TORROZA-269592 format. One record per residue (C-alpha): residue in one letter; x negated, y negated, z negated. Coordinates in nm, 2 decimals, m for minus. Each point is the difference from the previous one (the first is absolute). Example, Ala and Ser with C-alpha at 12.3 -4.5 7.8 and 13.67 -1.06 7.14 Angstrom:
2
+------+--------+--------+--------+
! resn !     c1 !     c2 !     c3 !
+------+--------+--------+--------+
!    a !  m1.23 !   0.45 !  m0.78 !
!    s !  m0.14 !  m0.34 !   0.07 !
+------+--------+--------+--------+
END
This chain:
476
+------+--------+--------+--------+
! resn !     c1 !     c2 !     c3 !
+------+--------+--------+--------+
!    x !  12.75 !  m4.90 !  m9.70 !
!    x !   0.03 !  m0.26 !   0.28 !
!    x !   0.07 !   0.09 !   0.36 !
!    x !  m0.33 !  m0.15 !   0.11 !
!    x !  m0.20 !   0.21 !  m0.24 !
!    x !   0.19 !   0.31 !   0.09 !
!    x !  m0.08 !  m0.04 !   0.37 !
!    x !  m0.37 !  m0.03 !  m0.09 !
!    x !   0.00 !   0.31 !  m0.22 !
!    x !   0.17 !   0.23 !   0.25 !
!    x !  m0.29 !  m0.02 !   0.26 !
!    x !  m0.25 !   0.04 !  m0.28 !
!    x !   0.18 !   0.31 !  m0.12 !
!    x !   0.02 !   0.15 !   0.35 !
!    x !  m0.36 !  m0.08 !   0.06 !
!    x !  m0.09 !   0.17 !  m0.34 !
!    x !   0.20 !   0.31 !   0.10 !
!    x !  m0.17 !   0.02 !   0.34 !
!    x !  m0.34 !  m0.05 !  m0.16 !
!    x !   0.05 !   0.28 !  m0.25 !
!    x !   0.12 !   0.24 !   0.27 !
!    x !  m0.30 !  m0.09 !   0.22 !
!    x !  m0.25 !   0.05 !  m0.29 !
!    x !   0.17 !   0.33 !  m0.10 !
!    x !  m0.03 !   0.12 !   0.36 !
!    x !  m0.36 !  m0.10 !   0.02 !
!    x !  m0.09 !   0.18 !  m0.32 !
!    x !   0.19 !   0.32 !   0.11 !
!    x !  m0.17 !   0.00 !   0.35 !
!    x !  m0.34 !  m0.05 !  m0.16 !
!    x !   0.05 !   0.29 !  m0.24 !
!    x !   0.11 !   0.23 !   0.28 !
!    x !  m0.30 !  m0.11 !   0.21 !
!    x !  m0.24 !   0.08 !  m0.29 !
!    x !   0.17 !   0.35 !  m0.02 !
!    x !  m0.05 !   0.06 !   0.37 !
!    x !  m0.37 !  m0.12 !  m0.02 !
!    x !  m0.06 !   0.24 !  m0.29 !
!    x !   0.14 !   0.29 !   0.20 !
!    x !  m0.23 !  m0.10 !   0.29 !
!    x !  m0.31 !   0.01 !  m0.22 !
!    x !   0.11 !   0.33 !  m0.14 !
!    x !   0.03 !   0.15 !   0.35 !
!    x !  m0.34 !  m0.16 !   0.08 !
!    x !  m0.16 !   0.18 !  m0.29 !
!    x !   0.15 !   0.33 !   0.11 !
!    x !  m0.15 !  m0.06 !   0.35 !
!    x !  m0.34 !  m0.05 !  m0.16 !
!    x !   0.03 !   0.33 !  m0.19 !
!    x !   0.09 !   0.16 !   0.33 !
!    x !  m0.32 !  m0.15 !   0.17 !
!    x !  m0.21 !   0.15 !  m0.29 !
!    x !   0.14 !   0.34 !   0.06 !
!    x !  m0.04 !  m0.03 !   0.38 !
!    x !  m0.37 !  m0.11 !  m0.05 !
!    x !  m0.08 !   0.31 !  m0.22 !
!    x !   0.20 !   0.22 !   0.23 !
!    x !  m0.20 !  m0.11 !   0.30 !
!    x !  m0.34 !   0.07 !  m0.17 !
!    x !   0.12 !   0.34 !  m0.11 !
!    x !   0.13 !   0.08 !   0.36 !
!    x !  m0.34 !  m0.11 !   0.14 !
!    x !  m0.19 !   0.23 !  m0.24 !
!    x !   0.23 !   0.29 !   0.07 !
!    x !  m0.05 !  m0.04 !   0.38 !
!    x !  m0.38 !  m0.02 !  m0.03 !
!    x !  m0.01 !   0.31 !  m0.23 !
!    x !   0.22 !   0.18 !   0.25 !
!    x !  m0.24 !  m0.09 !   0.28 !
!    x !  m0.30 !   0.11 !  m0.20 !
!    x !   0.15 !   0.34 !  m0.07 !
!    x !   0.15 !   0.06 !   0.35 !
!    x !  m0.22 !  m0.21 !   0.24 !
!    x !   0.32 !  m0.09 !   0.19 !
!    x !   0.03 !  m0.35 !   0.13 !
!    x !   0.38 !  m0.01 !  m0.02 !
!    x !  m0.03 !   0.02 !  m0.38 !
!    x !  m0.16 !  m0.35 !   0.00 !
!    x !   0.32 !  m0.15 !   0.14 !
!    x !   0.12 !  m0.12 !  m0.34 !
!    x !  m0.35 !  m0.13 !  m0.08 !
!    x !  m0.01 !  m0.22 !   0.31 !
!    x !   0.36 !  m0.12 !  m0.08 !
!    x !  m0.11 !  m0.11 !  m0.34 !
!    x !  m0.31 !  m0.17 !   0.14 !
!    x !   0.23 !  m0.21 !   0.22 !
!    x !   0.27 !  m0.07 !  m0.25 !
!    x !  m0.20 !  m0.04 !  m0.32 !
!    x !  m0.11 !  m0.37 !   0.07 !
!    x !   0.36 !  m0.09 !   0.06 !
!    x !   0.11 !   0.16 !  m0.33 !
!    x !  m0.27 !  m0.18 !  m0.19 !
!    x !   0.09 !  m0.34 !   0.16 !
!    x !   0.37 !   0.06 !  m0.07 !
!    x !  m0.09 !   0.06 !  m0.37 !
!    x !  m0.22 !  m0.31 !   0.00 !
!    x !   0.28 !  m0.21 !   0.15 !
!    x !   0.26 !   0.13 !  m0.25 !
!    x !  m0.22 !  m0.07 !  m0.30 !
!    x !  m0.14 !  m0.33 !   0.12 !
!    x !   0.15 !  m0.17 !  m0.31 !
!    x !  m0.16 !   0.25 !  m0.24 !
!    x !  m0.37 !  m0.06 !  m0.07 !
!    x !  m0.03 !   0.32 !  m0.20 !
!    x !   0.13 !   0.21 !   0.28 !
!    x !  m0.23 !  m0.18 !   0.25 !
!    x !  m0.30 !   0.09 !  m0.21 !
!    x !   0.12 !   0.36 !  m0.03 !
!    x !   0.06 !   0.01 !   0.37 !
!    x !  m0.35 !  m0.13 !   0.08 !
!    x !  m0.16 !   0.28 !  m0.22 !
!    x !   0.24 !   0.26 !   0.16 !
!    x !  m0.08 !  m0.12 !   0.35 !
!    x !  m0.38 !   0.04 !  m0.07 !
!    x !   0.06 !   0.36 !  m0.13 !
!    x !   0.23 !   0.08 !   0.30 !
!    x !  m0.25 !  m0.12 !   0.25 !
!    x !  m0.28 !   0.20 !  m0.17 !
!    x !   0.22 !   0.31 !  m0.01 !
!    x !   0.11 !  m0.03 !   0.36 !
!    x !  m0.36 !  m0.05 !   0.10 !
!    x !  m0.10 !   0.32 !  m0.18 !
!    x !   0.29 !   0.19 !   0.17 !
!    x !  m0.14 !  m0.12 !   0.34 !
!    x !  m0.35 !   0.12 !  m0.10 !
!    x !   0.15 !   0.35 !  m0.09 !
!    x !   0.17 !   0.01 !   0.34 !
!    x !  m0.32 !  m0.10 !   0.18 !
!    x !  m0.21 !   0.25 !  m0.20 !
!    x !   0.25 !   0.28 !   0.08 !
!    x !  m0.02 !  m0.08 !   0.37 !
!    x !  m0.39 !  m0.01 !   0.00 !
!    x !  m0.11 !   0.23 !  m0.28 !
!    x !   0.29 !   0.24 !  m0.03 !
!    x !   0.20 !   0.13 !  m0.30 !
!    x !  m0.28 !   0.04 !  m0.25 !
!    x !  m0.13 !  m0.36 !   0.04 !
!    x !   0.35 !  m0.15 !  m0.03 !
!    x !   0.08 !   0.21 !  m0.31 !
!    x !  m0.32 !  m0.10 !  m0.16 !
!    x !   0.08 !  m0.36 !   0.06 !
!    x !   0.35 !   0.04 !  m0.12 !
!    x !  m0.11 !   0.17 !  m0.32 !
!    x !  m0.26 !  m0.27 !  m0.09 !
!    x !   0.24 !  m0.14 !  m0.27 !
!    x !   0.01 !  m0.35 !   0.15 !
!    x !   0.35 !   0.05 !   0.14 !
!    x !   0.14 !   0.12 !  m0.33 !
!    x !  m0.15 !  m0.29 !  m0.18 !
!    x !   0.14 !  m0.25 !   0.25 !
!    x !   0.34 !   0.15 !   0.00 !
!    x !   0.01 !  m0.01 !  m0.38 !
!    x !  m0.09 !  m0.37 !   0.00 !
!    x !   0.25 !  m0.07 !   0.27 !
!    x !   0.28 !   0.18 !  m0.19 !
!    x !  m0.09 !  m0.20 !  m0.31 !
!    x !   0.02 !  m0.33 !   0.19 !
!    x !   0.34 !   0.11 !   0.16 !
!    x !   0.12 !   0.09 !  m0.35 !
!    x !  m0.09 !  m0.35 !  m0.12 !
!    x !   0.18 !  m0.15 !   0.30 !
!    x !   0.31 !   0.22 !  m0.08 !
!    x !  m0.01 !  m0.10 !  m0.37 !
!    x !   0.00 !  m0.37 !   0.10 !
!    x !   0.30 !   0.04 !   0.23 !
!    x !   0.18 !   0.21 !  m0.26 !
!    x !  m0.05 !  m0.29 !  m0.25 !
!    x !   0.13 !  m0.25 !   0.26 !
!    x !   0.29 !   0.24 !   0.07 !
!    x !   0.10 !   0.01 !  m0.36 !
!    x !  m0.03 !  m0.38 !  m0.03 !
!    x !   0.20 !  m0.06 !   0.31 !
!    x !   0.27 !   0.25 !  m0.09 !
!    x !   0.04 !  m0.19 !  m0.33 !
!    x !   0.02 !  m0.33 !   0.20 !
!    x !   0.28 !   0.15 !   0.21 !
!    x !   0.20 !   0.09 !  m0.31 !
!    x !  m0.07 !  m0.34 !  m0.15 !
!    x !   0.10 !  m0.19 !   0.32 !
!    x !   0.31 !   0.21 !   0.03 !
!    x !   0.10 !  m0.09 !  m0.36 !
!    x !  m0.07 !  m0.37 !   0.07 !
!    x !   0.21 !   0.02 !   0.32 !
!    x !   0.30 !   0.13 !  m0.20 !
!    x !  m0.06 !  m0.26 !  m0.26 !
!    x !  m0.01 !  m0.28 !   0.25 !
!    x !   0.32 !   0.11 !   0.17 !
!    x !   0.17 !   0.04 !  m0.34 !
!    x !  m0.12 !  m0.34 !  m0.11 !
!    x !   0.12 !  m0.15 !   0.33 !
!    x !   0.34 !   0.15 !  m0.05 !
!    x !   0.02 !  m0.14 !  m0.36 !
!    x !  m0.11 !  m0.35 !   0.10 !
!    x !   0.25 !   0.00 !   0.29 !
!    x !   0.28 !   0.10 !  m0.23 !
!    x !  m0.10 !  m0.26 !  m0.25 !
!    x !   0.00 !  m0.26 !   0.28 !
!    x !   0.34 !   0.12 !   0.11 !
!    x !   0.12 !  m0.04 !  m0.36 !
!    x !  m0.15 !  m0.34 !  m0.03 !
!    x !   0.15 !  m0.13 !   0.32 !
!    x !   0.34 !   0.16 !  m0.09 !
!    x !  m0.02 !  m0.16 !  m0.34 !
!    x !  m0.10 !  m0.34 !   0.15 !
!    x !   0.29 !   0.00 !   0.25 !
!    x !   0.25 !   0.10 !  m0.26 !
!    x !  m0.12 !  m0.28 !  m0.23 !
!    x !   0.02 !  m0.23 !   0.30 !
!    x !   0.35 !   0.11 !   0.08 !
!    x !   0.11 !  m0.05 !  m0.36 !
!    x !  m0.15 !  m0.35 !  m0.01 !
!    x !   0.16 !  m0.10 !   0.32 !
!    x !   0.34 !   0.13 !  m0.10 !
!    x !  m0.02 !  m0.19 !  m0.33 !
!    x !  m0.11 !  m0.32 !   0.18 !
!    x !   0.27 !   0.02 !   0.27 !
!    x !   0.27 !   0.08 !  m0.25 !
!    x !  m0.09 !  m0.32 !  m0.18 !
!    x !   0.01 !  m0.19 !   0.33 !
!    x !   0.31 !   0.17 !   0.13 !
!    x !  m0.19 !   0.18 !   0.28 !
!    x !   0.09 !   0.36 !  m0.09 !
!    x !   0.05 !   0.11 !   0.36 !
!    x !  m0.34 !  m0.12 !   0.11 !
!    x !  m0.16 !   0.17 !  m0.30 !
!    x !   0.16 !   0.33 !   0.09 !
!    x !  m0.13 !  m0.02 !   0.36 !
!    x !  m0.35 !  m0.08 !  m0.12 !
!    x !   0.01 !   0.30 !  m0.25 !
!    x !   0.12 !   0.23 !   0.29 !
!    x !  m0.29 !  m0.12 !   0.22 !
!    x !  m0.25 !   0.06 !  m0.28 !
!    x !   0.13 !   0.35 !  m0.06 !
!    x !  m0.04 !   0.08 !   0.37 !
!    x !  m0.36 !  m0.13 !  m0.01 !
!    x !  m0.07 !   0.22 !  m0.30 !
!    x !   0.14 !   0.31 !   0.18 !
!    x !  m0.21 !  m0.08 !   0.31 !
!    x !  m0.31 !  m0.04 !  m0.22 !
!    x !   0.07 !   0.32 !  m0.19 !
!    x !   0.05 !   0.19 !   0.32 !
!    x !  m0.33 !  m0.12 !   0.14 !
!    x !  m0.19 !   0.08 !  m0.32 !
!    x !   0.16 !   0.34 !  m0.02 !
!    x !  m0.09 !   0.08 !   0.36 !
!    x !  m0.36 !  m0.10 !  m0.06 !
!    x !  m0.01 !   0.23 !  m0.30 !
!    x !   0.14 !   0.29 !   0.21 !
!    x !  m0.24 !  m0.08 !   0.28 !
!    x !  m0.31 !   0.01 !  m0.23 !
!    x !   0.13 !   0.32 !  m0.16 !
!    x !   0.04 !   0.17 !   0.34 !
!    x !  m0.35 !  m0.11 !   0.10 !
!    x !  m0.15 !   0.15 !  m0.31 !
!    x !   0.19 !   0.33 !   0.04 !
!    x !  m0.11 !   0.02 !   0.37 !
!    x !  m0.36 !  m0.06 !  m0.10 !
!    x !   0.02 !   0.27 !  m0.27 !
!    x !   0.15 !   0.24 !   0.26 !
!    x !  m0.27 !  m0.08 !   0.25 !
!    x !  m0.27 !   0.07 !  m0.26 !
!    x !   0.15 !   0.33 !  m0.10 !
!    x !   0.04 !   0.10 !   0.36 !
!    x !  m0.36 !  m0.09 !   0.07 !
!    x !  m0.12 !   0.21 !  m0.30 !
!    x !   0.21 !   0.29 !   0.11 !
!    x !  m0.12 !  m0.02 !   0.37 !
!    x !  m0.37 !  m0.03 !  m0.10 !
!    x !   0.03 !   0.30 !  m0.23 !
!    x !   0.20 !   0.21 !   0.25 !
!    x !  m0.23 !  m0.08 !   0.30 !
!    x !  m0.31 !   0.10 !  m0.19 !
!    x !   0.12 !   0.36 !  m0.04 !
!    x !  m0.06 !   0.11 !   0.37 !
!    x !  m0.37 !  m0.09 !   0.01 !
!    x !  m0.05 !   0.15 !  m0.34 !
!    x !   0.15 !   0.33 !   0.12 !
!    x !  m0.23 !  m0.01 !   0.30 !
!    x !  m0.31 !  m0.05 !  m0.22 !
!    x !   0.11 !   0.27 !  m0.24 !
!    x !   0.07 !   0.25 !   0.28 !
!    x !  m0.32 !  m0.06 !   0.20 !
!    x !  m0.21 !   0.00 !  m0.32 !
!    x !   0.15 !   0.34 !  m0.10 !
!    x !  m0.06 !   0.14 !   0.35 !
!    x !  m0.36 !  m0.13 !  m0.02 !
!    x !  m0.05 !   0.16 !  m0.34 !
!    x !   0.15 !   0.34 !   0.10 !
!    x !  m0.13 !   0.03 !   0.37 !
!    x !  m0.35 !  m0.14 !  m0.05 !
!    x !  m0.08 !   0.13 !  m0.35 !
!    x !  m0.30 !   0.19 !   0.14 !
!    x !  m0.13 !  m0.31 !   0.18 !
!    x !   0.04 !  m0.26 !  m0.28 !
!    x !  m0.23 !   0.03 !  m0.30 !
!    x !   0.11 !  m0.02 !  m0.36 !
!    x !  m0.04 !  m0.38 !  m0.01 !
!    x !   0.21 !  m0.04 !   0.31 !
!    x !   0.27 !   0.23 !  m0.14 !
!    x !   0.00 !  m0.21 !  m0.31 !
!    x !   0.05 !  m0.31 !   0.21 !
!    x !   0.29 !   0.16 !   0.17 !
!    x !   0.16 !   0.10 !  m0.33 !
!    x !  m0.05 !  m0.36 !  m0.12 !
!    x !   0.18 !  m0.13 !   0.31 !
!    x !   0.29 !   0.24 !  m0.04 !
!    x !   0.03 !  m0.08 !  m0.37 !
!    x !   0.00 !  m0.37 !   0.08 !
!    x !   0.26 !   0.05 !   0.27 !
!    x !   0.22 !   0.21 !  m0.22 !
!    x !  m0.03 !  m0.26 !  m0.28 !
!    x !   0.10 !  m0.27 !   0.24 !
!    x !   0.29 !   0.20 !   0.12 !
!    x !   0.12 !   0.04 !  m0.36 !
!    x !  m0.02 !  m0.38 !  m0.06 !
!    x !   0.19 !  m0.06 !   0.32 !
!    x !   0.27 !   0.24 !  m0.10 !
!    x !   0.02 !  m0.18 !  m0.34 !
!    x !   0.03 !  m0.34 !   0.17 !
!    x !   0.27 !   0.13 !   0.23 !
!    x !   0.19 !   0.13 !  m0.30 !
!    x !  m0.04 !  m0.33 !  m0.17 !
!    x !   0.12 !  m0.18 !   0.31 !
!    x !   0.30 !   0.23 !   0.04 !
!    x !   0.09 !  m0.06 !  m0.37 !
!    x !  m0.01 !  m0.38 !   0.07 !
!    x !   0.21 !   0.02 !   0.31 !
!    x !   0.25 !   0.27 !  m0.11 !
!    x !   0.35 !  m0.11 !  m0.08 !
!    x !   0.10 !   0.05 !  m0.36 !
!    x !   0.32 !   0.22 !  m0.01 !
!    x !   0.12 !   0.00 !  m0.36 !
!    x !   0.21 !   0.28 !  m0.15 !
!    x !   0.05 !   0.16 !  m0.33 !
!    x !  m0.32 !   0.19 !  m0.07 !
!    x !  m0.11 !   0.25 !  m0.26 !
!    x !  m0.37 !  m0.09 !  m0.05 !
!    x !  m0.08 !   0.30 !  m0.22 !
!    x !   0.13 !   0.24 !   0.26 !
!    x !  m0.22 !  m0.15 !   0.26 !
!    x !  m0.29 !   0.03 !  m0.24 !
!    x !   0.08 !   0.37 !  m0.04 !
!    x !  m0.03 !   0.04 !   0.38 !
!    x !  m0.33 !  m0.18 !   0.01 !
!    x !  m0.14 !   0.21 !  m0.29 !
!    x !   0.10 !   0.33 !   0.17 !
!    x !  m0.19 !  m0.10 !   0.31 !
!    x !  m0.31 !  m0.10 !  m0.21 !
!    x !   0.01 !   0.34 !  m0.17 !
!    x !   0.00 !   0.18 !   0.33 !
!    x !  m0.29 !  m0.22 !   0.12 !
!    x !  m0.21 !   0.08 !  m0.31 !
!    x !   0.08 !   0.37 !  m0.08 !
!    x !  m0.33 !   0.05 !  m0.20 !
!    x !   0.04 !  m0.30 !  m0.22 !
!    x !   0.11 !   0.03 !  m0.36 !
!    x !   0.26 !  m0.28 !  m0.01 !
!    x !   0.29 !  m0.08 !  m0.23 !
!    x !   0.28 !  m0.23 !   0.13 !
!    x !   0.26 !  m0.15 !  m0.23 !
!    x !   0.30 !  m0.17 !   0.17 !
!    x !   0.27 !  m0.16 !  m0.21 !
!    x !   0.32 !  m0.14 !   0.16 !
!    x !   0.10 !  m0.37 !   0.00 !
!    x !   0.27 !  m0.23 !   0.13 !
!    x !   0.11 !   0.02 !   0.36 !
!    x !  m0.11 !  m0.30 !   0.21 !
!    x !   0.11 !  m0.17 !   0.31 !
!    x !  m0.30 !   0.04 !   0.23 !
!    x !  m0.13 !   0.14 !   0.33 !
!    x !  m0.08 !   0.37 !  m0.08 !
!    x !  m0.25 !   0.04 !   0.28 !
!    x !  m0.21 !  m0.30 !  m0.12 !
!    x !   0.03 !   0.11 !  m0.36 !
!    x !  m0.14 !   0.35 !   0.11 !
!    x !  m0.30 !  m0.18 !   0.17 !
!    x !  m0.07 !  m0.19 !  m0.32 !
!    x !   0.02 !   0.32 !  m0.22 !
!    x !  m0.21 !   0.20 !   0.24 !
!    x !  m0.28 !  m0.26 !  m0.04 !
!    x !   0.04 !  m0.04 !  m0.38 !
!    x !   0.03 !   0.37 !  m0.09 !
!    x !  m0.26 !   0.08 !   0.27 !
!    x !  m0.24 !  m0.24 !  m0.17 !
!    x !   0.06 !   0.16 !  m0.34 !
!    x !  m0.09 !   0.34 !   0.15 !
!    x !  m0.31 !  m0.14 !   0.17 !
!    x !  m0.14 !  m0.18 !  m0.30 !
!    x !   0.04 !   0.31 !  m0.22 !
!    x !  m0.19 !   0.23 !   0.24 !
!    x !  m0.30 !   0.02 !  m0.23 !
!    x !   0.19 !   0.12 !  m0.30 !
!    x !   0.06 !   0.36 !  m0.08 !
!    x !   0.36 !  m0.08 !  m0.08 !
!    x !   0.20 !  m0.29 !   0.15 !
!    x !   0.30 !  m0.14 !  m0.19 !
!    x !   0.23 !  m0.23 !   0.21 !
!    x !   0.33 !  m0.14 !  m0.11 !
!    x !   0.28 !  m0.20 !   0.17 !
!    x !   0.31 !  m0.15 !  m0.14 !
!    x !   0.20 !  m0.30 !  m0.12 !
!    x !  m0.17 !  m0.22 !  m0.27 !
!    x !   0.28 !  m0.14 !  m0.21 !
!    x !  m0.22 !  m0.25 !  m0.17 !
!    x !  m0.14 !  m0.15 !   0.32 !
!    x !   0.33 !   0.05 !   0.19 !
!    x !  m0.21 !   0.14 !   0.29 !
!    x !  m0.10 !   0.33 !   0.16 !
!    x !  m0.34 !   0.14 !  m0.13 !
!    x !  m0.27 !   0.22 !   0.16 !
!    x !  m0.26 !   0.11 !  m0.25 !
!    x !  m0.31 !   0.23 !   0.02 !
!    x !  m0.31 !   0.10 !  m0.20 !
!    x !  m0.25 !  m0.05 !   0.28 !
!    x !  m0.29 !  m0.23 !   0.07 !
!    x !   0.18 !  m0.33 !  m0.06 !
!    x !  m0.15 !  m0.34 !   0.09 !
!    x !  m0.14 !  m0.32 !  m0.15 !
!    x !   0.28 !  m0.25 !  m0.07 !
!    x !  m0.25 !  m0.28 !   0.08 !
!    x !   0.07 !   0.09 !   0.37 !
!    x !   0.37 !   0.04 !  m0.03 !
!    x !   0.07 !  m0.30 !   0.21 !
!    x !  m0.15 !   0.18 !   0.30 !
!    x !   0.20 !   0.32 !  m0.05 !
!    x !   0.28 !  m0.06 !   0.25 !
!    x !  m0.20 !  m0.17 !   0.27 !
!    x !  m0.08 !   0.20 !   0.32 !
!    x !  m0.35 !   0.15 !   0.02 !
!    x !  m0.09 !  m0.11 !  m0.36 !
!    x !  m0.09 !   0.33 !  m0.15 !
!    x !  m0.12 !   0.02 !  m0.37 !
!    x !  m0.17 !   0.34 !   0.05 !
!    x !  m0.26 !   0.10 !   0.26 !
!    x !   0.09 !   0.21 !   0.30 !
!    x !  m0.26 !   0.26 !  m0.12 !
!    x !   0.19 !   0.04 !  m0.33 !
!    x !   0.35 !   0.00 !   0.13 !
!    x !   0.10 !   0.01 !   0.36 !
!    x !   0.26 !  m0.25 !   0.12 !
!    x !   0.08 !  m0.28 !   0.24 !
!    x !   0.06 !  m0.29 !  m0.24 !
!    x !   0.35 !  m0.05 !   0.14 !
!    x !   0.21 !   0.21 !  m0.23 !
!    x !   0.07 !  m0.24 !  m0.28 !
!    x !   0.03 !  m0.29 !   0.25 !
!    x !   0.28 !   0.20 !   0.17 !
!    x !   0.17 !   0.07 !  m0.34 !
!    x !  m0.01 !  m0.37 !  m0.08 !
!    x !   0.15 !  m0.09 !   0.34 !
!    x !   0.29 !   0.25 !  m0.06 !
!    x !   0.06 !  m0.14 !  m0.34 !
!    x !   0.00 !  m0.36 !   0.12 !
!    x !   0.24 !   0.08 !   0.28 !
!    x !   0.24 !   0.12 !  m0.26 !
!    x !  m0.04 !  m0.32 !  m0.20 !
!    x !  m0.18 !   0.19 !  m0.29 !
!    x !  m0.34 !  m0.02 !  m0.15 !
!    x !  m0.28 !   0.24 !  m0.09 !
!    x !  m0.28 !  m0.02 !  m0.26 !
!    x !  m0.25 !   0.24 !  m0.17 !
!    x !  m0.20 !   0.07 !  m0.31 !
!    x !  m0.30 !   0.22 !  m0.03 !
!    x !  m0.33 !   0.08 !  m0.17 !
!    x !  m0.30 !   0.16 !   0.17 !
!    x !   0.00 !   0.38 !  m0.05 !
!    x !   0.33 !  m0.02 !  m0.19 !
!    x !   0.26 !   0.01 !   0.27 !
!    x !   0.22 !  m0.27 !   0.15 !
!    x !   0.37 !  m0.10 !  m0.02 !
!    x !   0.19 !  m0.18 !   0.28 !
!    x !   0.34 !  m0.16 !  m0.06 !
!    x !   0.24 !  m0.13 !   0.28 !
!    x !   0.35 !  m0.13 !   0.04 !
!    x !   0.22 !   0.00 !   0.31 !
!    x !   0.18 !  m0.33 !  m0.03 !
+------+--------+--------+--------+
END
């Protein structure tokens, strides 16, 4: 290779290396931005769900206040009603602004707004009649049936709005997972391309050095060839150092982004607990202290509120547990998995003293794992086995080492599931059974999968509806 051609190739090689690094950086940053955008939309959907609940809570609070006034003729009982009158338009406008991009929700909101205005107008009529015609007139107007019909229609519309947001929530949660995977893929691809470029440049400079040495040996310029080779080696080292630093920088940025997202999820879940406790406490006080004032429908509303709050509290607890599993440091030590399973089974027997259950635990090889995280995984897997055999007169649950699969196995004779939906099994909030059939948060198997992945293992399942389920897992 001639000296002139070598000098023209070196800038081209350096330019190609810089171009590859720049493109890799752009792809990685774009992938992370998509992930952050997906998380933003997911948070937006949760905010819309909160506005739905606030909208229904305001209407219920206004009705409770008017009913209290009708029964007591005390002006101070209308305080909540007047608060709702003032705040309700703002709540509706906030919901309208949040769902401006969703024509379905805008249509639902228009129908709900009409029903809300009608209901609030009737509540005002009841207040006016109570003031002018007394208790009998107000009660007669309240029992006309119009209010019950309107509230039924309004709840149906709110249910439609909630179903739409739940659909969006599922889609956006899926997008977050997909974008997260794409981000990891983009970073990995960038690292591979950078390494290939380093190899190519290194190979090129080595070839260049060999060619120069051969040419200079023929021309008797061995000293000059050695100096050129040393210079080329220094350039390669500098280029390698720059490329490696860029790889480290991008990896650090991705790790920082993941930590921020985890901290955000933990903070949101943790901060929701205080207002939920307040709602639960005051609704319980209302149910107990005003039982003689609130009619059966009102008491049913209060029970629904408390059930919803308690359900939300359970979901938040599950999210916090999932977040802690993600953030917890894995401390590996020699662990007897079968012994941990015996501890979990003993606790399950104490929790279900009236159940007819048979547990079979067989020992297996010791593993190098975090015993606390392994216990969390077994509590969820064996707890699921107990839960999904609840409708049987006799539950048969087994745990042990599967020599054929080279994995630990949890097997039961319970309700099972359709393998068509197996790909959703380990995703958060994707439940294959209705909440009325089997209570749960939809986080348990996602937590198990997170524990297994943190140990470098894998988990899979096999089942048939009404014929039980089998879960296998490894721990790296």
